C-alpha positions as CSV (number, residue, x, y, z in Angstrom):
1,M,-36.5,-50.8,76.8
2,T,-38.3,-48.4,74.8
3,T,-42.2,-47.3,74.9
4,M,-44.6,-45.3,73.0
5,S,-47.2,-43.3,74.5
6,S,-50.8,-42.7,73.1
7,A,-49.4,-39.2,71.8
8,G,-47.0,-41.0,69.6
9,T,-43.7,-39.9,71.8
10,V,-41.0,-42.3,72.4
11,S,-39.3,-43.2,75.7
12,A,-35.6,-44.5,75.3
13,A,-34.6,-45.9,78.6
14,G,-31.3,-47.8,78.5
15,A,-30.5,-46.4,75.0
16,G,-27.0,-45.0,74.5
17,I,-26.6,-41.0,74.1
18,L,-25.8,-41.5,70.3
19,D,-28.4,-44.2,69.6
20,R,-31.4,-43.4,67.2
21,E,-34.0,-43.8,70.1
22,R,-32.6,-41.0,71.8
23,T,-33.0,-38.7,69.1
24,I,-36.9,-39.2,68.6
25,A,-38.4,-35.7,68.8
26,T,-41.0,-35.1,71.5
27,A,-44.0,-32.7,71.6
28,G,-43.0,-29.2,71.1
29,F,-40.0,-29.6,69.0
30,N,-39.5,-27.3,66.2
31,R,-38.5,-28.8,63.0
32,W,-36.7,-25.8,61.8
33,L,-33.8,-26.7,64.2
34,V,-33.0,-29.6,61.9
35,P,-31.6,-27.7,58.8
36,P,-29.2,-25.6,60.8
37,A,-28.0,-28.7,62.5
38,A,-27.2,-30.1,59.0
39,L,-25.6,-27.1,58.0
40,C,-23.2,-27.3,60.9
41,I,-21.9,-30.5,59.4
42,H,-22.1,-29.5,55.5
43,L,-20.2,-26.1,56.0
44,C,-17.5,-27.9,57.6
45,I,-17.1,-30.8,55.1
46,G,-17.6,-28.5,52.3
47,M,-14.1,-27.3,52.7
48,A,-13.2,-30.1,50.6
49,Y,-13.9,-28.0,47.8
50,G,-11.4,-25.4,48.9
51,F,-8.3,-27.6,49.5
52,S,-6.7,-25.9,46.7
53,V,-5.6,-23.1,49.0
54,F,-3.0,-25.3,50.6
55,W,-1.4,-26.7,47.5
56,L,1.1,-23.8,46.6
57,P,2.1,-23.4,50.3
58,L,2.6,-27.2,50.6
59,S,4.6,-27.2,47.3
60,R,7.5,-25.2,49.2
61,A,6.9,-26.9,52.7
62,I,10.8,-27.7,52.7
63,G,12.2,-24.9,50.5
64,L,10.0,-22.5,52.4
65,N,10.6,-19.5,49.8
66,A,10.8,-21.7,46.8
67,P,10.0,-25.3,45.9
68,K,13.1,-27.5,46.4
69,D,12.3,-29.6,43.3
70,C,13.4,-32.9,42.2
71,P,12.8,-33.2,38.6
72,D,13.1,-36.7,38.1
73,I,11.0,-38.2,41.2
74,S,8.0,-40.2,40.4
75,L,4.6,-40.1,42.2
76,L,5.7,-43.2,44.4
77,G,9.0,-41.6,45.3
78,E,6.9,-38.2,46.5
79,L,4.7,-40.4,48.7
80,F,8.0,-41.3,50.9
81,T,10.3,-38.5,50.2
82,T,11.6,-36.3,53.1
83,T,14.1,-34.0,51.1
84,C,12.0,-33.0,48.2
85,D,8.9,-30.8,48.0
86,W,5.8,-32.3,46.6
87,K,4.3,-31.1,43.2
88,V,1.0,-29.3,43.1
89,A,-0.1,-32.0,40.6
90,S,0.6,-34.6,43.1
91,L,-1.1,-32.8,45.9
92,G,-4.2,-32.4,43.6
93,W,-4.9,-36.2,43.8
94,M,-6.5,-35.3,47.2
95,F,-9.3,-34.2,45.2
96,T,-9.8,-37.5,43.6
97,L,-9.5,-39.2,47.0
98,F,-12.2,-36.9,48.7
99,F,-14.7,-37.6,46.1
100,V,-14.2,-41.4,45.4
101,L,-14.1,-41.9,49.1
102,L,-17.2,-39.8,49.6
103,G,-19.3,-41.7,47.0
104,V,-17.9,-45.3,48.2
105,S,-18.6,-44.7,51.8
106,A,-21.8,-43.1,51.4
107,A,-22.8,-46.5,49.4
108,I,-21.1,-48.9,51.8
109,W,-22.4,-47.3,55.1
110,G,-25.7,-45.5,53.9
111,G,-27.8,-48.6,55.2
112,W,-26.1,-48.6,58.4
113,L,-26.9,-44.7,58.6
114,E,-30.6,-45.6,58.3
115,R,-30.5,-47.8,61.4
116,A,-28.2,-46.2,63.5
117,G,-29.7,-42.3,63.1
118,P,-28.1,-39.2,61.9
119,R,-26.5,-38.4,65.3
120,K,-24.3,-41.2,65.6
121,A,-23.5,-40.9,61.8
122,G,-22.7,-37.3,62.3
123,V,-20.4,-37.9,65.4
124,V,-18.6,-40.6,63.5
125,A,-18.4,-38.0,60.3
126,A,-16.9,-35.5,62.8
127,L,-14.2,-38.0,64.1
128,C,-13.2,-38.8,60.6
129,W,-13.2,-35.3,59.2
130,G,-11.6,-33.6,62.1
131,G,-9.4,-36.5,62.9
132,G,-8.4,-37.0,59.4
133,L,-7.2,-33.4,59.2
134,I,-5.1,-34.1,62.4
135,V,-3.6,-37.0,61.1
136,A,-2.9,-35.2,57.8
137,A,-1.2,-32.6,59.8
138,F,1.1,-35.2,61.3
139,G,2.0,-36.3,57.8
140,I,2.8,-32.6,56.8
141,Y,5.1,-32.4,59.8
142,M,6.8,-35.5,58.8
143,H,6.8,-34.5,55.3
144,Q,5.0,-37.9,54.3
145,L,2.6,-37.5,51.6
146,W,1.2,-40.9,52.1
147,I,0.1,-40.2,55.8
148,M,-1.5,-36.8,54.5
149,W,-3.5,-38.7,51.8
150,L,-4.5,-41.6,54.5
151,G,-5.4,-38.9,56.7
152,A,-7.3,-36.0,55.0
153,G,-8.0,-38.5,51.8
154,V,-9.0,-41.5,53.1
155,I,-10.4,-41.1,56.7
156,G,-11.5,-37.5,55.8
157,G,-13.2,-39.0,52.8
158,V,-15.1,-41.6,54.8
159,G,-16.1,-38.4,57.0
160,L,-17.1,-36.7,53.7
161,G,-19.5,-39.5,52.8
162,L,-21.3,-40.1,56.2
163,G,-21.4,-36.3,56.9
164,Y,-23.2,-35.7,53.6
165,I,-25.8,-38.2,53.8
166,S,-26.4,-37.8,57.6
167,P,-29.4,-35.4,57.1
168,V,-31.1,-36.3,53.9
169,S,-33.3,-39.0,55.1
170,T,-34.3,-36.9,58.2
171,L,-34.8,-33.8,56.6
172,I,-37.1,-35.5,53.9
173,K,-39.4,-36.8,56.6
174,W,-39.4,-33.7,58.5
175,F,-40.3,-31.8,55.4
176,P,-43.0,-33.9,53.4
177,D,-44.6,-30.7,52.3
178,R,-41.4,-29.3,51.1
179,R,-39.1,-32.0,50.2
180,G,-36.8,-30.2,47.8
181,M,-36.4,-27.0,49.8
182,A,-35.5,-29.2,53.0
183,T,-32.8,-31.0,51.1
184,G,-31.6,-27.8,49.4
185,M,-31.2,-25.9,52.8
186,A,-28.6,-28.6,54.1
187,I,-27.1,-29.6,51.0
188,M,-26.3,-25.8,49.9
189,G,-23.8,-26.0,52.9
190,F,-21.6,-28.4,51.1
191,G,-21.3,-25.9,48.3
192,G,-20.6,-22.9,50.6
193,G,-18.0,-24.7,52.8
194,A,-15.1,-23.4,50.6
195,M,-16.3,-19.7,50.9
196,I,-15.8,-20.0,54.7
197,G,-12.8,-22.5,55.0
198,A,-10.7,-21.0,52.2
199,P,-10.3,-17.6,53.6
200,L,-10.2,-19.0,57.2
201,A,-7.4,-21.1,55.9
202,N,-5.7,-18.2,54.5
203,L,-5.8,-16.4,57.9
204,L,-4.8,-19.1,59.8
205,I,-1.7,-19.9,57.6
206,N,-0.4,-16.3,57.6
207,Y,-0.9,-16.4,61.6
208,F,1.2,-19.7,62.1
209,K,3.7,-19.0,59.3
210,T,7.3,-18.8,60.7
211,P,10.7,-18.6,59.0
212,T,10.9,-22.5,59.5
213,S,7.3,-23.5,58.7
214,V,4.9,-22.5,56.0
215,G,2.0,-22.7,58.7
216,V,0.0,-25.5,57.0
217,W,0.3,-28.1,59.4
218,E,-0.6,-26.0,62.3
219,T,-3.7,-24.8,60.0
220,F,-4.6,-28.5,59.7
221,V,-4.7,-28.9,63.4
222,A,-6.7,-25.9,64.2
223,M,-9.2,-26.5,61.4
224,G,-9.7,-30.1,62.5
225,V,-10.4,-28.8,66.1
226,I,-13.0,-26.2,65.0
227,Y,-14.6,-28.5,62.5
228,F,-14.9,-31.3,65.1
229,V,-16.8,-28.9,67.5
230,F,-19.2,-27.6,65.0
231,M,-19.9,-30.9,63.5
232,V,-20.4,-32.6,67.0
233,I,-23.1,-29.5,67.9
234,G,-24.9,-30.3,64.6
235,A,-25.0,-34.0,65.0
236,F,-26.4,-33.6,68.8
237,A,-28.9,-31.2,67.5
238,Y,-30.5,-33.7,65.0
239,R,-33.8,-35.2,66.0
240,V,-35.8,-37.8,63.9
241,T,-39.6,-37.8,63.4
242,P,-41.8,-40.2,65.4
243,P,-43.0,-43.1,63.3
244,G,-46.1,-41.8,61.6
245,W,-45.6,-38.3,62.0
246,Q,-46.9,-35.4,59.6
247,P,-47.0,-31.9,59.8
248,D,-49.7,-30.3,61.9
249,G,-52.7,-29.7,59.4
250,W,-50.9,-31.4,56.4
251,T,-52.2,-34.2,54.7
252,P,-50.7,-35.8,51.5
253,P,-52.2,-34.1,48.4
254,S,-55.4,-35.7,47.4
255,E,-54.3,-34.9,43.3
256,K,-52.2,-37.7,42.6
257,K,-48.9,-37.1,40.9
258,S,-47.6,-39.8,38.4
259,M,-44.0,-38.9,39.2
260,I,-44.4,-38.9,43.0
261,S,-45.0,-42.5,44.4
262,E,-46.9,-43.2,47.8
263,H,-45.1,-46.4,48.0
264,H,-41.9,-47.4,49.2
265,V,-39.2,-49.6,47.4
266,H,-36.8,-51.4,49.6
267,L,-33.0,-50.6,49.7
268,D,-32.1,-54.0,48.7
269,N,-34.1,-53.8,45.5
270,A,-34.0,-50.0,44.6
271,H,-30.6,-50.9,42.4
272,K,-32.2,-53.6,40.5
273,T,-34.7,-50.8,39.0
274,P,-33.9,-49.0,35.6
275,Q,-35.0,-45.8,37.5
276,F,-32.2,-46.0,39.9
277,W,-29.6,-46.2,37.1
278,L,-31.1,-43.7,34.9
279,I,-30.9,-41.2,37.9
280,W,-27.4,-42.3,38.4
281,W,-26.6,-41.2,35.0
282,V,-28.6,-38.1,35.0
283,L,-26.7,-37.2,38.1
284,C,-23.1,-38.4,36.7
285,L,-23.5,-36.5,33.5
286,N,-24.5,-33.2,34.9
287,V,-21.9,-33.3,37.7
288,S,-19.2,-34.3,35.2
289,A,-19.9,-31.3,33.1
290,G,-19.9,-28.9,36.2
291,I,-17.1,-30.3,37.8
292,G,-14.6,-30.1,34.9
293,V,-15.5,-26.3,34.8
294,I,-14.7,-25.9,38.7
295,G,-11.4,-27.6,38.5
296,M,-10.2,-25.3,35.5
297,A,-12.3,-22.3,36.2
298,S,-9.2,-19.9,37.2
299,P,-6.9,-20.8,34.1
300,M,-9.9,-20.7,31.9
301,L,-10.5,-17.1,32.8
302,Q,-6.9,-16.0,32.6
303,E,-6.2,-17.8,29.2
304,I,-9.4,-16.7,27.6
305,F,-9.6,-13.0,28.5
306,A,-5.9,-12.5,29.4
307,G,-5.2,-8.8,29.1
308,K,-8.9,-7.8,28.9
309,L,-9.0,-8.6,32.7
310,I,-6.7,-5.5,33.6
311,G,-7.5,-3.0,30.9
312,H,-5.0,-4.3,28.1
313,P,-7.2,-6.1,25.6
314,E,-4.6,-6.1,23.1
315,L,-2.4,-8.6,25.0
316,A,-2.8,-12.3,24.6
317,F,-2.1,-14.7,27.5
318,G,1.5,-15.4,26.3
319,Q,2.2,-11.6,26.0
320,L,1.7,-10.8,29.5
321,S,4.3,-10.0,32.0
322,V,5.0,-11.9,35.4
323,E,3.5,-9.2,37.2
324,Q,0.6,-8.9,34.9
325,K,-0.2,-12.8,35.2
326,T,0.3,-12.4,39.0
327,A,-2.6,-9.7,38.6
328,I,-5.1,-11.6,36.6
329,A,-4.4,-14.7,38.8
330,G,-5.8,-12.8,41.5
331,I,-8.9,-11.8,39.6
332,A,-9.2,-15.2,38.4
333,A,-9.4,-16.4,42.0
334,G,-12.5,-14.1,42.6
335,F,-14.1,-15.8,39.4
336,A,-13.7,-19.2,41.1
337,G,-15.1,-17.5,44.5
338,L,-18.3,-16.1,42.6
339,L,-18.7,-19.6,40.9
340,S,-19.0,-21.0,44.5
341,L,-21.6,-18.5,45.4
342,F,-23.8,-19.6,42.5
343,N,-23.0,-23.0,43.3
344,I,-24.5,-22.6,47.0
345,G,-27.5,-20.4,45.9
346,G,-28.4,-22.9,43.2
347,R,-28.6,-25.8,45.6
348,F,-31.5,-24.0,47.4
349,F,-32.9,-22.2,44.5
350,W,-33.4,-25.1,42.2
351,A,-34.2,-27.7,44.8
352,S,-36.9,-25.3,46.3
353,L,-38.2,-24.6,42.7
354,S,-38.6,-28.3,42.1
355,D,-41.2,-28.4,44.7
356,Y,-43.3,-26.5,42.3
357,I,-42.5,-27.7,38.8
358,G,-41.5,-31.2,39.7
359,R,-38.0,-33.1,39.8
360,K,-38.0,-34.2,36.2
361,N,-38.8,-30.9,34.9
362,T,-36.0,-29.2,36.9
363,Y,-33.6,-31.7,35.4
364,Y,-34.8,-31.0,31.9
365,T,-34.1,-27.3,32.8
366,F,-30.6,-28.0,33.7
367,F,-29.9,-30.0,30.5
368,V,-31.6,-27.6,28.1
369,L,-30.3,-24.5,29.7
370,G,-27.0,-25.9,30.1
371,I,-26.6,-27.1,26.5
372,A,-27.5,-23.7,25.4
373,L,-25.0,-21.9,27.8
374,Y,-22.1,-24.1,26.9
375,A,-22.7,-23.8,23.3
376,L,-22.8,-20.0,23.7
377,A,-19.7,-19.9,25.8
378,P,-17.1,-19.5,22.9
379,T,-19.4,-16.8,21.4
380,F,-19.3,-14.9,24.6
381,A,-15.5,-15.3,24.6
382,A,-15.1,-14.3,21.1
383,I,-17.0,-11.0,21.5
384,G,-14.9,-10.3,24.6
385,S,-17.7,-10.0,27.0
386,K,-16.8,-10.7,30.5
387,L,-20.1,-10.1,32.1
388,L,-22.0,-12.7,29.7
389,F,-19.2,-15.1,30.3
390,V,-19.0,-15.0,34.0
391,L,-22.8,-14.9,34.2
392,G,-23.2,-17.9,31.7
393,F,-20.9,-20.0,34.0
394,G,-22.5,-18.8,37.0
395,I,-25.9,-20.2,35.9
396,I,-24.2,-23.5,34.8
397,L,-22.6,-23.7,38.3
398,S,-26.1,-22.9,40.0
399,M,-27.5,-26.2,38.3
400,Y,-24.2,-28.1,39.0
401,G,-25.3,-27.3,42.8
402,G,-29.2,-27.7,42.0
403,G,-28.3,-31.2,40.7
404,F,-26.9,-32.4,44.0
405,S,-29.6,-30.8,46.1
406,T,-32.5,-31.7,43.9
407,V,-31.5,-35.5,43.5
408,P,-32.4,-36.8,47.1
409,A,-36.2,-35.3,46.5
410,Y,-36.2,-37.1,43.1
411,L,-35.1,-40.6,44.9
412,A,-37.9,-39.9,47.6
413,D,-40.4,-39.2,44.9
414,M,-39.4,-42.6,43.0
415,F,-38.5,-44.7,45.9
416,G,-40.4,-43.4,48.8
417,T,-38.7,-42.1,51.9
418,Q,-38.4,-45.2,54.0
419,F,-34.9,-45.9,52.6
420,V,-34.2,-42.7,50.9
421,G,-30.8,-42.0,52.5
422,A,-29.3,-45.3,52.0
423,I,-30.3,-45.2,48.4
424,H,-29.1,-41.6,48.0
425,G,-25.7,-43.1,49.4
426,R,-25.4,-45.6,46.7
427,L,-26.4,-43.1,44.2
428,L,-23.3,-41.0,45.0
429,T,-20.9,-43.4,43.6
430,A,-22.1,-41.2,40.4
431,W,-20.5,-38.3,42.0
432,S,-17.1,-40.6,42.2
433,T,-17.4,-41.3,38.8
434,A,-18.0,-37.7,37.7
435,G,-15.1,-36.4,39.7
436,I,-12.7,-38.4,37.5
437,I,-14.6,-38.0,34.2
438,G,-15.0,-34.4,34.3
439,P,-11.4,-33.3,35.3
440,V,-10.1,-35.9,32.7
441,V,-12.1,-34.7,29.8
442,V,-11.3,-30.9,30.5
443,N,-8.0,-31.4,31.4
444,Y,-6.7,-33.6,28.6
445,I,-8.3,-31.9,25.8
446,R,-6.8,-28.6,27.0
447,E,-3.5,-30.6,27.0
448,F,-4.2,-31.9,23.4
449,Q,-5.2,-28.5,22.1
450,L,-2.0,-27.0,23.5
451,R,0.2,-29.5,21.7
452,A,-1.8,-29.0,18.7
453,G,-0.9,-25.1,18.6
454,V,-4.2,-23.9,19.2
455,P,-4.3,-20.2,20.7
456,R,-5.0,-20.2,24.4
457,D,-8.0,-18.1,24.0
458,H,-9.6,-20.6,21.9
459,L,-8.4,-23.8,24.0
460,Y,-11.8,-24.4,25.6
461,N,-14.0,-24.2,22.4
462,T,-14.1,-28.1,21.7
463,T,-14.5,-28.9,25.4
464,M,-17.7,-26.9,25.6
465,Y,-19.2,-28.6,22.8
466,I,-18.1,-32.1,24.3
467,L,-19.9,-31.0,27.5
468,C,-22.9,-30.1,25.4
469,A,-22.8,-33.7,24.1
470,M,-22.6,-35.2,27.5
471,L,-25.7,-33.1,28.6
472,I,-27.7,-34.2,25.6
473,A,-27.1,-37.9,27.0
474,G,-28.2,-36.7,30.2
475,L,-31.4,-35.1,28.8
476,I,-32.1,-38.5,27.1
477,C,-31.6,-40.4,30.5
478,N,-33.9,-37.9,32.0
479,Y,-36.7,-38.4,29.4
480,L,-36.4,-42.2,30.0
481,I,-37.5,-42.0,33.7
482,K,-40.7,-43.4,34.4
483,P,-42.7,-44.3,37.7
484,V,-41.2,-47.5,39.4
485,D,-43.0,-50.8,38.4
486,P,-45.5,-51.7,41.2
487,K,-43.7,-55.2,41.6
488,W,-41.2,-53.3,43.4
489,H,-43.2,-51.5,46.0
490,M,-43.2,-52.6,49.7
491,S,-46.7,-53.8,51.1
492,G,-48.2,-51.6,53.9
493,E,-47.5,-54.3,56.5
494,E,-43.9,-54.6,55.6
495,V,-43.4,-50.6,56.1
496,A,-45.3,-50.7,59.3
497,K,-43.0,-53.6,60.7
498,L,-39.9,-51.7,59.7
499,Q,-41.3,-48.3,61.3
500,A,-42.3,-50.1,64.4
501,A,-38.9,-51.9,64.6
502,S,-37.0,-48.7,64.0
503,A,-38.6,-47.2,67.1
504,K,-38.2,-50.6,69.1
505,S,-42.0,-50.5,69.9
506,D,-44.7,-53.1,69.4
507,A,-47.2,-50.1,69.2
508,A,-49.2,-49.7,66.0
509,V,-47.8,-47.0,64.0
510,Q,-50.0,-44.2,64.3
511,R,-50.7,-40.9,62.2
512,G,-50.6,-37.3,63.5
513,S,-48.3,-34.4,64.4
514,F,-47.8,-35.6,68.1
515,G,-47.8,-32.2,69.6
516,I,-45.2,-31.1,67.0
517,G,-46.3,-28.5,64.6
518,K,-44.9,-27.3,61.4
519,G,-42.8,-24.9,63.5
520,G,-41.4,-21.6,62.8
521,L,-38.8,-19.1,63.7
522,D,-39.0,-18.8,67.3
523,A,-36.2,-17.6,69.6
524,K,-34.2,-21.0,69.8
525,A,-34.5,-21.6,66.0
526,A,-33.4,-18.0,65.2
527,L,-30.3,-18.3,67.5
528,F,-29.2,-21.5,65.9
529,W,-29.7,-20.1,62.2
530,L,-27.7,-17.1,63.4
531,F,-25.0,-19.5,64.6
532,V,-24.2,-20.9,61.3
533,G,-25.6,-17.7,59.4
534,I,-22.8,-15.6,60.7
535,P,-19.9,-17.5,59.4
536,L,-21.7,-18.1,56.0
537,A,-22.3,-14.2,55.6
538,W,-18.6,-13.8,56.3
539,G,-17.7,-16.3,53.6
540,V,-20.1,-14.6,51.1
541,W,-18.7,-11.2,51.8
542,K,-15.1,-12.5,51.4
543,T,-16.3,-13.9,48.0
544,L,-17.6,-10.8,46.9
545,E,-14.8,-8.7,47.9
546,S,-12.5,-10.5,45.7
547,A,-15.0,-11.3,42.8
548,I,-16.1,-7.8,42.4
549,K,-12.7,-7.2,40.7
550,I,-13.7,-9.1,37.6
551,L,-16.1,-6.8,36.2
């Protein structure tokens, strides 16, 4: 049985420890404890971006010192072989599984998350992501690729989806005065997870490596346990707002903004509006362009600049020795890490900026600036300017990350906050689609150019112009977004009934701060931020350490 006091606090007698009722904040709670809770989860699942660190060791899991190749083996054969090493290309399908399952699981279980609450969703995400890595470790130990795909790719992919959307609705409700900043703080963790996870994985692989093992299955077990612990800490730190809560002293702005709705659209109706599908395409096209670059960042820098990276500007890529190619590969790895740093910074910067210039204008900036930078990339390469090239793609990747962190606030502006988490979950199918479109466009055009005899330093010119065209289409979609037709708005009675039901209380929904102010950096919040900040700072340091060699 649950009851609500006159102060607006809710008791949850009889509710389970994971139930939403047990997470409703009471007087004295500091809302600044919620963003680091979200970071605990996002910094863990963000390692999905860094999984390429495992491909080379896994490609010689049997041969140990060199891959034991079976040239004629098919992908189906690789799934079950115990005598041949896996190809890097086959291992790379894990990325597709990650992002397809992320979008699909977020869409399927987004509505359940709104009812169950972020704590239960966070714990399930921890079980799936941490447990999926352990199942994958068993697959590596048994040398069964299908088990690794099932563990990390499918089970882990479900964990990615639930973990990714678990804080979105909660944070938007805690920070109605700073919607963009709030989601930016949490979602930036997903962009930064690889900065921590990739160097950590390297350390663990080297620690566990033996004459009979490349050290990867042991690393999967260790990281599965570490991630599970961190994610459960984050899940149990989640709190949701009492029904009707708003920050102490804050009231909705009296100046009405046409692109920020005061009404709510039901989850069952959101996808029936043109706004949902226009935002879907806005996200899909922005992400398709960025994710294609992420997937080819390392070879792109090597092939375009080749000897210029090591002080031999006269040498094209094909003229480099094996040792020189090894040297520039290390420098290109730093470029990939630097792009990750721009990715994470952009998630916070652009989402926060959107609170001031508006979500639509922020996406206008992404598309206009992105079109200009993609169009100029071949020129930067032609004049041999590594600084302009790296800076240009750094800005592009900041807007790639910013697109993810701004879109939840864009949805809240369009459809209200009542179902924003579930609507966001459905919208993430755009990410699943982009995860296929982007790499296919970049990779296959590169292969076509190679077969046509195009020099390696010009391989990506056509690709850049095609990505420009994709961004132009995204710009048009963003222009077409208008406020939602009032016929889709829920009535005040419908909203009040839902809010009362979510609190399992018959009490009328009141408005107020209920003893919960705007909060600040008190001792407890400072310690929690330090808890997530130290590993993040370590990841940034490791990234800068390797990336500084580029320039």
